[in-house]
PyMOL Python script that loads the backbone (N, CA, C, O; Angstrom):
from pymol import cmd

cmd.read_pdbstr("""\
ATOM      1  N   MET A   1      39.525  41.493 -57.575  1.00  0.00           N
ATOM      2  CA  MET A   1      39.369  40.334 -58.414  1.00  0.00           C
ATOM      3  C   MET A   1      39.540  38.987 -57.808  1.00  0.00           C
ATOM      4  O   MET A   1      40.542  38.663 -57.171  1.00  0.00           O
ATOM      5  N   PRO A   2      38.475  38.187 -58.042  1.00  0.00           N
ATOM      6  CA  PRO A   2      38.517  36.854 -57.199  1.00  0.00           C
ATOM      7  C   PRO A   2      39.670  36.083 -57.347  1.00  0.00           C
ATOM      8  O   PRO A   2      40.461  36.202 -58.282  1.00  0.00           O
ATOM      9  N   GLN A   3      39.778  35.190 -56.305  1.00  0.00           N
ATOM     10  CA  GLN A   3      40.993  34.187 -56.770  1.00  0.00           C
ATOM     11  C   GLN A   3      40.841  33.197 -57.813  1.00  0.00           C
ATOM     12  O   GLN A   3      41.789  32.724 -58.440  1.00  0.00           O
ATOM     13  N   SER A   4      39.350  32.829 -58.023  1.00  0.00           N
ATOM     14  CA  SER A   4      39.295  31.784 -58.967  1.00  0.00           C
ATOM     15  C   SER A   4      39.605  32.229 -60.436  1.00  0.00           C
ATOM     16  O   SER A   4      39.845  31.359 -61.273  1.00  0.00           O
ATOM     17  N   SER A   5      39.608  33.731 -60.824  1.00  0.00           N
ATOM     18  CA  SER A   5      39.720  34.016 -61.953  1.00  0.00           C
ATOM     19  C   SER A   5      41.084  34.188 -62.173  1.00  0.00           C
ATOM     20  O   SER A   5      41.520  34.179 -63.324  1.00  0.00           O
ATOM     21  N   ARG A   6      42.201  34.426 -60.690  1.00  0.00           N
ATOM     22  CA  ARG A   6      43.347  34.672 -61.329  1.00  0.00           C
ATOM     23  C   ARG A   6      43.793  32.848 -61.499  1.00  0.00           C
ATOM     24  O   ARG A   6      44.667  32.627 -62.337  1.00  0.00           O
ATOM     25  N   ARG A   7      43.421  32.050 -61.009  1.00  0.00           N
ATOM     26  CA  ARG A   7      44.054  30.906 -60.894  1.00  0.00           C
ATOM     27  C   ARG A   7      43.811  30.110 -62.416  1.00  0.00           C
ATOM     28  O   ARG A   7      44.565  29.225 -62.819  1.00  0.00           O
ATOM     29  N   GLN A   8      42.581  30.620 -63.187  1.00  0.00           N
ATOM     30  CA  GLN A   8      42.282  30.476 -64.417  1.00  0.00           C
ATOM     31  C   GLN A   8      42.984  30.692 -65.656  1.00  0.00           C
ATOM     32  O   GLN A   8      42.988  30.012 -66.682  1.00  0.00           O
ATOM     33  N   ASN A   9      43.717  32.018 -65.302  1.00  0.00           N
ATOM     34  CA  ASN A   9      44.753  32.590 -66.248  1.00  0.00           C
ATOM     35  C   ASN A   9      46.082  31.939 -66.237  1.00  0.00           C
ATOM     36  O   ASN A   9      46.872  32.123 -67.163  1.00  0.00           O
ATOM     37  N   ARG A  10      46.338  31.240 -65.296  1.00  0.00           N
ATOM     38  CA  ARG A  10      47.849  30.405 -65.323  1.00  0.00           C
ATOM     39  C   ARG A  10      47.340  29.272 -66.299  1.00  0.00           C
ATOM     40  O   ARG A  10      46.214  28.836 -66.539  1.00  0.00           O
ATOM     41  N   SER A  11      49.053  28.853 -66.939  1.00  0.00           N
ATOM     42  CA  SER A  11      48.994  28.152 -67.704  1.00  0.00           C
ATOM     43  C   SER A  11      49.283  26.725 -66.842  1.00  0.00           C
ATOM     44  O   SER A  11      49.582  26.776 -65.649  1.00  0.00           O
ATOM     45  N   GLY A  12      49.176  25.592 -67.491  1.00  0.00           N
ATOM     46  CA  GLY A  12      49.540  24.277 -67.071  1.00  0.00           C
ATOM     47  C   GLY A  12      51.282  23.673 -67.342  1.00  0.00           C
ATOM     48  O   GLY A  12      51.668  22.540 -67.055  1.00  0.00           O
ATOM     49  N   THR A  13      51.821  24.377 -67.737  1.00  0.00           N
ATOM     50  CA  THR A  13      53.305  23.887 -67.989  1.00  0.00           C
ATOM     51  C   THR A  13      54.070  24.620 -67.119  1.00  0.00           C
ATOM     52  O   THR A  13      53.972  25.734 -66.605  1.00  0.00           O
ATOM     53  N   LEU A  14      55.076  23.463 -67.071  1.00  0.00           N
ATOM     54  CA  LEU A  14      56.252  23.672 -65.863  1.00  0.00           C
ATOM     55  C   LEU A  14      56.966  24.695 -66.231  1.00  0.00           C
ATOM     56  O   LEU A  14      56.815  25.018 -67.409  1.00  0.00           O
ATOM     57  N   VAL A  15      57.949  25.529 -65.396  1.00  0.00           N
ATOM     58  CA  VAL A  15      58.622  26.330 -65.602  1.00  0.00           C
ATOM     59  C   VAL A  15      60.182  26.029 -66.096  1.00  0.00           C
ATOM     60  O   VAL A  15      61.002  26.780 -66.624  1.00  0.00           O
ATOM     61  N   PHE A  16      60.258  24.706 -65.733  1.00  0.00           N
ATOM     62  CA  PHE A  16      61.805  23.941 -66.046  1.00  0.00           C
ATOM     63  C   PHE A  16      61.393  22.711 -66.624  1.00  0.00           C
ATOM     64  O   PHE A  16      60.378  22.095 -66.297  1.00  0.00           O
ATOM     65  N   ALA A  17      62.305  22.336 -67.593  1.00  0.00           N
ATOM     66  CA  ALA A  17      62.310  21.035 -68.002  1.00  0.00           C
ATOM     67  C   ALA A  17      62.560  19.742 -67.122  1.00  0.00           C
ATOM     68  O   ALA A  17      62.921  19.924 -65.959  1.00  0.00           O
ATOM     69  N   ASN A  18      62.445  18.842 -67.447  1.00  0.00           N
ATOM     70  CA  ASN A  18      63.135  17.509 -66.344  1.00  0.00           C
ATOM     71  C   ASN A  18      64.228  17.524 -66.198  1.00  0.00           C
ATOM     72  O   ASN A  18      64.647  17.259 -65.071  1.00  0.00           O
ATOM     73  N   TRP A  19      65.117  17.821 -67.206  1.00  0.00           N
ATOM     74  CA  TRP A  19      66.749  17.822 -67.133  1.00  0.00           C
ATOM     75  C   TRP A  19      67.114  18.787 -66.043  1.00  0.00           C
ATOM     76  O   TRP A  19      67.918  18.558 -65.140  1.00  0.00           O
ATOM     77  N   ASN A  20      66.376  19.984 -66.245  1.00  0.00           N
ATOM     78  CA  ASN A  20      67.128  20.743 -65.164  1.00  0.00           C
ATOM     79  C   ASN A  20      66.609  20.421 -63.657  1.00  0.00           C
ATOM     80  O   ASN A  20      67.192  20.962 -62.717  1.00  0.00           O
ATOM     81  N   TYR A  21      65.520  19.545 -63.424  1.00  0.00           N
ATOM     82  CA  TYR A  21      65.211  19.071 -62.037  1.00  0.00           C
ATOM     83  C   TYR A  21      66.350  17.967 -61.638  1.00  0.00           C
ATOM     84  O   TYR A  21      66.956  17.920 -60.568  1.00  0.00           O
ATOM     85  N   VAL A  22      66.483  17.161 -62.667  1.00  0.00           N
ATOM     86  CA  VAL A  22      67.881  16.184 -62.482  1.00  0.00           C
ATOM     87  C   VAL A  22      69.096  16.866 -62.495  1.00  0.00           C
ATOM     88  O   VAL A  22      69.924  16.416 -61.704  1.00  0.00           O
ATOM     89  N   LEU A  23      69.471  17.907 -63.224  1.00  0.00           N
ATOM     90  CA  LEU A  23      70.506  18.752 -63.073  1.00  0.00           C
ATOM     91  C   LEU A  23      70.777  19.186 -61.118  1.00  0.00           C
ATOM     92  O   LEU A  23      71.734  18.937 -60.385  1.00  0.00           O
ATOM     93  N   LEU A  24      69.350  19.958 -60.820  1.00  0.00           N
ATOM     94  CA  LEU A  24      69.329  20.341 -59.701  1.00  0.00           C
ATOM     95  C   LEU A  24      69.565  19.528 -58.528  1.00  0.00           C
ATOM     96  O   LEU A  24      70.057  19.932 -57.474  1.00  0.00           O
ATOM     97  N   LEU A  25      69.141  18.241 -58.812  1.00  0.00           N
ATOM     98  CA  LEU A  25      69.188  17.242 -57.647  1.00  0.00           C
ATOM     99  C   LEU A  25      70.661  16.628 -57.589  1.00  0.00           C
ATOM    100  O   LEU A  25      70.970  16.082 -56.530  1.00  0.00           O
ATOM    101  N   ILE A  26      71.411  16.656 -58.410  1.00  0.00           N
ATOM    102  CA  ILE A  26      72.929  16.482 -58.883  1.00  0.00           C
ATOM    103  C   ILE A  26      73.434  17.384 -57.802  1.00  0.00           C
ATOM    104  O   ILE A  26      74.173  17.059 -56.873  1.00  0.00           O
ATOM    105  N   GLY A  27      72.973  18.463 -58.031  1.00  0.00           N
ATOM    106  CA  GLY A  27      73.704  19.852 -57.579  1.00  0.00           C
ATOM    107  C   GLY A  27      73.623  19.740 -55.989  1.00  0.00           C
ATOM    108  O   GLY A  27      74.625  19.853 -55.283  1.00  0.00           O
ATOM    109  N   VAL A  28      72.532  19.542 -55.565  1.00  0.00           N
ATOM    110  CA  VAL A  28      72.137  19.019 -54.351  1.00  0.00           C
ATOM    111  C   VAL A  28      72.946  18.009 -53.673  1.00  0.00           C
ATOM    112  O   VAL A  28      73.472  18.194 -52.576  1.00  0.00           O
ATOM    113  N   ALA A  29      73.026  16.997 -54.321  1.00  0.00           N
ATOM    114  CA  ALA A  29      73.755  15.800 -53.843  1.00  0.00           C
ATOM    115  C   ALA A  29      75.172  16.101 -53.624  1.00  0.00           C
ATOM    116  O   ALA A  29      75.816  15.504 -52.761  1.00  0.00           O
ATOM    117  N   LEU A  30      75.756  17.142 -54.487  1.00  0.00           N
ATOM    118  CA  LEU A  30      76.849  17.438 -54.170  1.00  0.00           C
ATOM    119  C   LEU A  30      77.373  18.271 -53.043  1.00  0.00           C
ATOM    120  O   LEU A  30      78.406  18.278 -52.373  1.00  0.00           O
ATOM    121  N   ILE A  31      76.426  18.871 -53.083  1.00  0.00           N
ATOM    122  CA  ILE A  31      76.875  19.823 -51.732  1.00  0.00           C
ATOM    123  C   ILE A  31      76.556  18.525 -50.367  1.00  0.00           C
ATOM    124  O   ILE A  31      77.356  18.271 -49.466  1.00  0.00           O
ATOM    125  N   VAL A  32      75.551  18.042 -50.511  1.00  0.00           N
ATOM    126  CA  VAL A  32      75.311  17.097 -49.056  1.00  0.00           C
ATOM    127  C   VAL A  32      76.548  16.259 -49.164  1.00  0.00           C
ATOM    128  O   VAL A  32      77.173  16.105 -48.114  1.00  0.00           O
ATOM    129  N   VAL A  33      76.979  15.731 -50.169  1.00  0.00           N
ATOM    130  CA  VAL A  33      78.136  14.707 -50.054  1.00  0.00           C
ATOM    131  C   VAL A  33      79.626  15.343 -49.449  1.00  0.00           C
ATOM    132  O   VAL A  33      80.354  14.782 -48.631  1.00  0.00           O
ATOM    133  N   GLY A  34      79.828  16.533 -50.027  1.00  0.00           N
ATOM    134  CA  GLY A  34      80.747  17.705 -49.255  1.00  0.00           C
ATOM    135  C   GLY A  34      80.830  17.965 -48.264  1.00  0.00           C
ATOM    136  O   GLY A  34      81.922  17.835 -47.711  1.00  0.00           O
ATOM    137  N   PHE A  35      79.667  18.480 -47.532  1.00  0.00           N
ATOM    138  CA  PHE A  35      79.577  18.674 -45.968  1.00  0.00           C
ATOM    139  C   PHE A  35      79.558  17.398 -45.197  1.00  0.00           C
ATOM    140  O   PHE A  35      79.952  17.220 -44.044  1.00  0.00           O
ATOM    141  N   THR A  36      79.068  16.595 -45.974  1.00  0.00           N
ATOM    142  CA  THR A  36      79.224  14.987 -45.154  1.00  0.00           C
ATOM    143  C   THR A  36      80.681  14.521 -45.317  1.00  0.00           C
ATOM    144  O   THR A  36      81.126  13.948 -44.324  1.00  0.00           O
ATOM    145  N   ALA A  37      81.433  14.635 -46.259  1.00  0.00           N
ATOM    146  CA  ALA A  37      82.750  14.320 -45.929  1.00  0.00           C
ATOM    147  C   ALA A  37      83.721  15.315 -45.176  1.00  0.00           C
ATOM    148  O   ALA A  37      84.837  14.938 -44.820  1.00  0.00           O
ATOM    149  N   MET A  38      83.261  16.602 -44.943  1.00  0.00           N
ATOM    150  CA  MET A  38      83.755  17.468 -44.287  1.00  0.00           C
ATOM    151  C   MET A  38      83.674  17.116 -42.766  1.00  0.00           C
ATOM    152  O   MET A  38      84.624  17.349 -42.019  1.00  0.00           O
ATOM    153  N   TYR A  39      82.408  16.495 -42.291  1.00  0.00           N
ATOM    154  CA  TYR A  39      82.005  16.436 -41.192  1.00  0.00           C
ATOM    155  C   TYR A  39      82.850  14.758 -40.628  1.00  0.00           C
ATOM    156  O   TYR A  39      83.420  14.509 -39.566  1.00  0.00           O
ATOM    157  N   LEU A  40      82.668  14.090 -41.544  1.00  0.00           N
ATOM    158  CA  LEU A  40      82.943  12.898 -41.420  1.00  0.00           C
ATOM    159  C   LEU A  40      84.784  12.600 -40.605  1.00  0.00           C
ATOM    160  O   LEU A  40      85.153  11.951 -39.626  1.00  0.00           O
ATOM    161  N   GLU A  41      85.580  13.534 -41.720  1.00  0.00           N
ATOM    162  CA  GLU A  41      86.855  13.317 -41.329  1.00  0.00           C
ATOM    163  C   GLU A  41      87.131  14.023 -39.919  1.00  0.00           C
ATOM    164  O   GLU A  41      88.176  13.710 -39.350  1.00  0.00           O
ATOM    165  N   GLY A  42      86.466  14.747 -39.444  1.00  0.00           N
ATOM    166  CA  GLY A  42      86.445  15.241 -38.119  1.00  0.00           C
ATOM    167  C   GLY A  42      88.054  16.272 -37.797  1.00  0.00           C
ATOM    168  O   GLY A  42      88.097  16.669 -36.633  1.00  0.00           O
ATOM    169  N   GLN A  43      88.833  16.543 -38.353  1.00  0.00           N
ATOM    170  CA  GLN A  43      89.931  17.146 -38.666  1.00  0.00           C
ATOM    171  C   GLN A  43      89.747  18.306 -39.801  1.00  0.00           C
ATOM    172  O   GLN A  43      89.493  18.170 -40.998  1.00  0.00           O
ATOM    173  N   TYR A  44      89.975  19.595 -38.968  1.00  0.00           N
ATOM    174  CA  TYR A  44      89.723  20.799 -39.818  1.00  0.00           C
ATOM    175  C   TYR A  44      91.155  21.095 -40.475  1.00  0.00           C
ATOM    176  O   TYR A  44      91.192  22.149 -41.109  1.00  0.00           O
ATOM    177  N   LEU A  45      92.178  20.452 -40.441  1.00  0.00           N
ATOM    178  CA  LEU A  45      93.223  20.293 -41.234  1.00  0.00           C
ATOM    179  C   LEU A  45      93.638  19.401 -42.112  1.00  0.00           C
ATOM    180  O   LEU A  45      94.738  19.275 -42.650  1.00  0.00           O
ATOM    181  N   GLY A  46      92.423  18.643 -42.235  1.00  0.00           N
ATOM    182  CA  GLY A  46      92.568  17.008 -43.115  1.00  0.00           C
ATOM    183  C   GLY A  46      92.516  17.648 -44.279  1.00  0.00           C
ATOM    184  O   GLY A  46      92.260  18.812 -44.588  1.00  0.00           O
ATOM    185  N   PHE A  47      92.917  16.308 -45.112  1.00  0.00           N
ATOM    186  CA  PHE A  47      93.153  16.711 -46.580  1.00  0.00           C
ATOM    187  C   PHE A  47      91.593  16.640 -47.222  1.00  0.00           C
ATOM    188  O   PHE A  47      91.362  17.286 -48.244  1.00  0.00           O
ATOM    189  N   ILE A  48      90.902  16.115 -46.812  1.00  0.00           N
ATOM    190  CA  ILE A  48      89.383  16.108 -47.574  1.00  0.00           C
ATOM    191  C   ILE A  48      88.984  17.525 -47.207  1.00  0.00           C
ATOM    192  O   ILE A  48      88.579  18.303 -48.071  1.00  0.00           O
ATOM    193  N   SER A  49      89.113  17.908 -45.760  1.00  0.00           N
ATOM    194  CA  SER A  49      88.239  19.183 -45.279  1.00  0.00           C
ATOM    195  C   SER A  49      88.980  20.385 -46.074  1.00  0.00           C
ATOM    196  O   SER A  49      88.297  21.320 -46.493  1.00  0.00           O
ATOM    197  N   LEU A  50      90.228  20.361 -46.258  1.00  0.00           N
ATOM    198  CA  LEU A  50      90.727  21.550 -47.037  1.00  0.00           C
ATOM    199  C   LEU A  50      90.632  21.531 -48.654  1.00  0.00           C
ATOM    200  O   LEU A  50      90.471  22.505 -49.390  1.00  0.00           O
ATOM    201  N   TYR A  51      90.756  20.348 -48.970  1.00  0.00           N
ATOM    202  CA  TYR A  51      90.692  20.174 -50.488  1.00  0.00           C
ATOM    203  C   TYR A  51      89.784  19.486 -51.313  1.00  0.00           C
ATOM    204  O   TYR A  51      89.560  19.880 -52.457  1.00  0.00           O
ATOM    205  N   VAL A  52      89.165  18.354 -50.766  1.00  0.00           N
ATOM    206  CA  VAL A  52      87.981  17.536 -51.605  1.00  0.00           C
ATOM    207  C   VAL A  52      86.699  18.428 -51.128  1.00  0.00           C
ATOM    208  O   VAL A  52      85.844  18.744 -51.955  1.00  0.00           O
ATOM    209  N   SER A  53      86.630  18.704 -50.164  1.00  0.00           N
ATOM    210  CA  SER A  53      84.764  18.746 -49.589  1.00  0.00           C
ATOM    211  C   SER A  53      84.923  20.562 -49.990  1.00  0.00           C
ATOM    212  O   SER A  53      83.750  20.899 -50.147  1.00  0.00           O
ATOM    213  N   PRO A  54      85.504  21.383 -50.137  1.00  0.00           N
ATOM    214  CA  PRO A  54      85.207  22.623 -50.915  1.00  0.00           C
ATOM    215  C   PRO A  54      85.039  22.346 -52.467  1.00  0.00           C
ATOM    216  O   PRO A  54      84.033  22.801 -53.013  1.00  0.00           O
ATOM    217  N   VAL A  55      85.813  21.744 -53.091  1.00  0.00           N
ATOM    218  CA  VAL A  55      85.396  21.742 -54.468  1.00  0.00           C
ATOM    219  C   VAL A  55      84.462  20.690 -54.792  1.00  0.00           C
ATOM    220  O   VAL A  55      84.222  20.599 -55.996  1.00  0.00           O
ATOM    221  N   LEU A  56      83.814  19.792 -53.961  1.00  0.00           N
ATOM    222  CA  LEU A  56      82.427  19.338 -54.210  1.00  0.00           C
ATOM    223  C   LEU A  56      81.361  20.351 -53.866  1.00  0.00           C
ATOM    224  O   LEU A  56      80.268  20.329 -54.433  1.00  0.00           O
ATOM    225  N   ILE A  57      81.685  21.270 -52.907  1.00  0.00           N
ATOM    226  CA  ILE A  57      80.626  22.057 -52.519  1.00  0.00           C
ATOM    227  C   ILE A  57      80.344  23.373 -53.418  1.00  0.00           C
ATOM    228  O   ILE A  57      79.259  23.886 -53.688  1.00  0.00           O
ATOM    229  N   ILE A  58      81.496  23.717 -53.753  1.00  0.00           N
ATOM    230  CA  ILE A  58      81.441  24.590 -54.915  1.00  0.00           C
ATOM    231  C   ILE A  58      81.043  24.293 -56.092  1.00  0.00           C
ATOM    232  O   ILE A  58      80.364  25.064 -56.770  1.00  0.00           O
ATOM    233  N   GLY A  59      81.455  23.030 -56.509  1.00  0.00           N
ATOM    234  CA  GLY A  59      80.906  22.427 -57.776  1.00  0.00           C
ATOM    235  C   GLY A  59      79.588  22.157 -57.652  1.00  0.00           C
ATOM    236  O   GLY A  59      79.032  22.088 -58.747  1.00  0.00           O
ATOM    237  N   GLY A  60      78.899  21.984 -56.738  1.00  0.00           N
ATOM    238  CA  GLY A  60      77.389  21.775 -56.450  1.00  0.00           C
ATOM    239  C   GLY A  60      76.380  23.261 -56.507  1.00  0.00           C
ATOM    240  O   GLY A  60      75.276  23.463 -57.013  1.00  0.00           O
ATOM    241  N   TYR A  61      77.201  24.034 -55.844  1.00  0.00           N
ATOM    242  CA  TYR A  61      76.750  25.298 -56.188  1.00  0.00           C
ATOM    243  C   TYR A  61      76.596  25.802 -57.745  1.00  0.00           C
ATOM    244  O   TYR A  61      75.588  26.175 -58.345  1.00  0.00           O
ATOM    245  N   ALA A  62      77.772  25.697 -58.121  1.00  0.00           N
ATOM    246  CA  ALA A  62      77.692  25.472 -59.654  1.00  0.00           C
ATOM    247  C   ALA A  62      76.685  24.918 -60.628  1.00  0.00           C
ATOM    248  O   ALA A  62      76.081  25.349 -61.610  1.00  0.00           O
ATOM    249  N   GLU A  63      76.743  23.921 -60.037  1.00  0.00           N
ATOM    250  CA  GLU A  63      75.799  22.883 -60.870  1.00  0.00           C
ATOM    251  C   GLU A  63      74.243  23.196 -60.464  1.00  0.00           C
ATOM    252  O   GLU A  63      73.463  22.705 -61.280  1.00  0.00           O
ATOM    253  N   ILE A  64      73.792  23.704 -59.692  1.00  0.00           N
ATOM    254  CA  ILE A  64      72.736  24.663 -59.294  1.00  0.00           C
ATOM    255  C   ILE A  64      72.376  25.835 -59.854  1.00  0.00           C
ATOM    256  O   ILE A  64      71.178  26.037 -60.051  1.00  0.00           O
ATOM    257  N   ILE A  65      73.225  26.697 -60.166  1.00  0.00           N
ATOM    258  CA  ILE A  65      73.171  27.574 -61.146  1.00  0.00           C
ATOM    259  C   ILE A  65      72.981  27.547 -62.408  1.00  0.00           C
ATOM    260  O   ILE A  65      72.356  28.373 -63.074  1.00  0.00           O
ATOM    261  N   TYR A  66      73.690  26.285 -62.884  1.00  0.00           N
ATOM    262  CA  TYR A  66      73.600  26.024 -64.146  1.00  0.00           C
ATOM    263  C   TYR A  66      72.272  25.303 -64.562  1.00  0.00           C
ATOM    264  O   TYR A  66      71.845  25.310 -65.716  1.00  0.00           O
ATOM    265  N   ALA A  67      71.670  24.685 -63.519  1.00  0.00           N
ATOM    266  CA  ALA A  67      70.448  23.680 -63.690  1.00  0.00           C
ATOM    267  C   ALA A  67      69.107  25.110 -63.718  1.00  0.00           C
ATOM    268  O   ALA A  67      68.048  25.059 -64.343  1.00  0.00           O
ATOM    269  N   LEU A  68      69.572  26.213 -62.894  1.00  0.00           N
ATOM    270  CA  LEU A  68      68.411  27.334 -63.098  1.00  0.00           C
ATOM    271  C   LEU A  68      68.680  27.973 -64.379  1.00  0.00           C
ATOM    272  O   LEU A  68      67.703  28.395 -64.997  1.00  0.00           O
ATOM    273  N   LEU A  69      69.794  28.109 -64.862  1.00  0.00           N
ATOM    274  CA  LEU A  69      70.082  28.964 -66.060  1.00  0.00           C
ATOM    275  C   LEU A  69      69.646  28.013 -67.472  1.00  0.00           C
ATOM    276  O   LEU A  69      68.934  28.448 -68.377  1.00  0.00           O
ATOM    277  N   TRP A  70      70.058  27.058 -67.442  1.00  0.00           N
ATOM    278  CA  TRP A  70      70.043  26.051 -68.500  1.00  0.00           C
ATOM    279  C   TRP A  70      68.226  26.525 -69.201  1.00  0.00           C
ATOM    280  O   TRP A  70      67.404  26.915 -68.371  1.00  0.00           O
ATOM    281  N   ALA A  71      67.869  26.445 -70.474  1.00  0.00           N
ATOM    282  CA  ALA A  71      66.833  26.212 -71.066  1.00  0.00           C
ATOM    283  C   ALA A  71      67.156  25.440 -72.183  1.00  0.00           C
ATOM    284  O   ALA A  71      68.148  25.719 -72.857  1.00  0.00           O
ATOM    285  N   PRO A  72      66.188  24.194 -72.540  1.00  0.00           N
ATOM    286  CA  PRO A  72      66.295  23.429 -73.460  1.00  0.00           C
ATOM    287  C   PRO A  72      66.099  24.340 -75.140  1.00  0.00           C
ATOM    288  O   PRO A  72      65.646  25.482 -75.222  1.00  0.00           O
ATOM    289  N   ASP A  73      66.440  23.722 -76.020  1.00  0.00           N
ATOM    290  CA  ASP A  73      66.307  24.314 -77.307  1.00  0.00           C
ATOM    291  C   ASP A  73      64.651  24.013 -77.711  1.00  0.00           C
ATOM    292  O   ASP A  73      64.015  22.996 -77.434  1.00  0.00           O
ATOM    293  N   GLU A  74      64.190  25.170 -78.419  1.00  0.00           N
ATOM    294  CA  GLU A  74      62.693  24.908 -79.057  1.00  0.00           C
ATOM    295  C   GLU A  74      62.375  23.631 -79.544  1.00  0.00           C
ATOM    296  O   GLU A  74      61.447  22.885 -79.233  1.00  0.00           O
ATOM    297  N   GLN A  75      63.401  23.473 -80.460  1.00  0.00           N
ATOM    298  CA  GLN A  75      63.091  21.662 -81.201  1.00  0.00           C
ATOM    299  C   GLN A  75      62.833  20.609 -80.013  1.00  0.00           C
ATOM    300  O   GLN A  75      61.788  19.974 -79.870  1.00  0.00           O
ATOM    301  N   SER A  76      64.111  20.525 -79.082  1.00  0.00           N
ATOM    302  CA  SER A  76      63.901  19.538 -78.236  1.00  0.00           C
ATOM    303  C   SER A  76      62.769  19.443 -77.076  1.00  0.00           C
ATOM    304  O   SER A  76      62.347  18.493 -76.417  1.00  0.00           O
ATOM    305  N   ALA A  77      62.426  20.966 -77.104  1.00  0.00           N
ATOM    306  CA  ALA A  77      61.164  21.018 -75.887  1.00  0.00           C
ATOM    307  C   ALA A  77      59.827  20.547 -76.642  1.00  0.00           C
ATOM    308  O   ALA A  77      58.994  19.883 -76.024  1.00  0.00           O
ATOM    309  N   ALA A  78      59.636  20.897 -77.971  1.00  0.00           N
ATOM    310  CA  ALA A  78      58.715  20.407 -78.939  1.00  0.00           C
ATOM    311  C   ALA A  78      58.644  18.695 -78.770  1.00  0.00           C
ATOM    312  O   ALA A  78      57.594  18.067 -78.641  1.00  0.00           O
ATOM    313  N   GLU A  79      59.740  18.222 -78.796  1.00  0.00           N
ATOM    314  CA  GLU A  79      60.023  16.766 -79.079  1.00  0.00           C
ATOM    315  C   GLU A  79      59.866  15.957 -77.753  1.00  0.00           C
ATOM    316  O   GLU A  79      59.654  14.746 -77.815  1.00  0.00           O
ATOM    317  N   GLU A  80      59.987  16.734 -76.310  1.00  0.00           N
ATOM    318  CA  GLU A  80      59.352  16.288 -75.272  1.00  0.00           C
ATOM    319  C   GLU A  80      58.100  16.290 -74.987  1.00  0.00           C
ATOM    320  O   GLU A  80      57.741  15.480 -74.132  1.00  0.00           O
ATOM    321  N   GLN A  81      57.401  16.899 -75.407  1.00  0.00           N
ATOM    322  CA  GLN A  81      56.104  17.116 -75.555  1.00  0.00           C
ATOM    323  C   GLN A  81      55.274  16.240 -76.131  1.00  0.00           C
ATOM    324  O   GLN A  81      54.076  16.502 -76.238  1.00  0.00           O
TER     325      GLN A  81
END
""", "prot")
cmd.dss("prot")
cmd.show_as("cartoon", "prot")
cmd.util.cbc("prot")
cmd.orient("prot")
């Protein structure tokens, strides 16, 4: 099968809604902030390194998982288009 016919069978819709990408960026930002805070403190037994940064990092990963699994309702998806 030539590649041109495979490309024509694909639809032009996105896999995720815009809100999924916003949630994904928030999750990535939380992870970056968590690792940056851990790095900037410089102490491996400091308060931020032990308590704040891990919560931010785990929250970021949870946000990314939620962004990947969240699907809009049929009604709101129709309104968006």
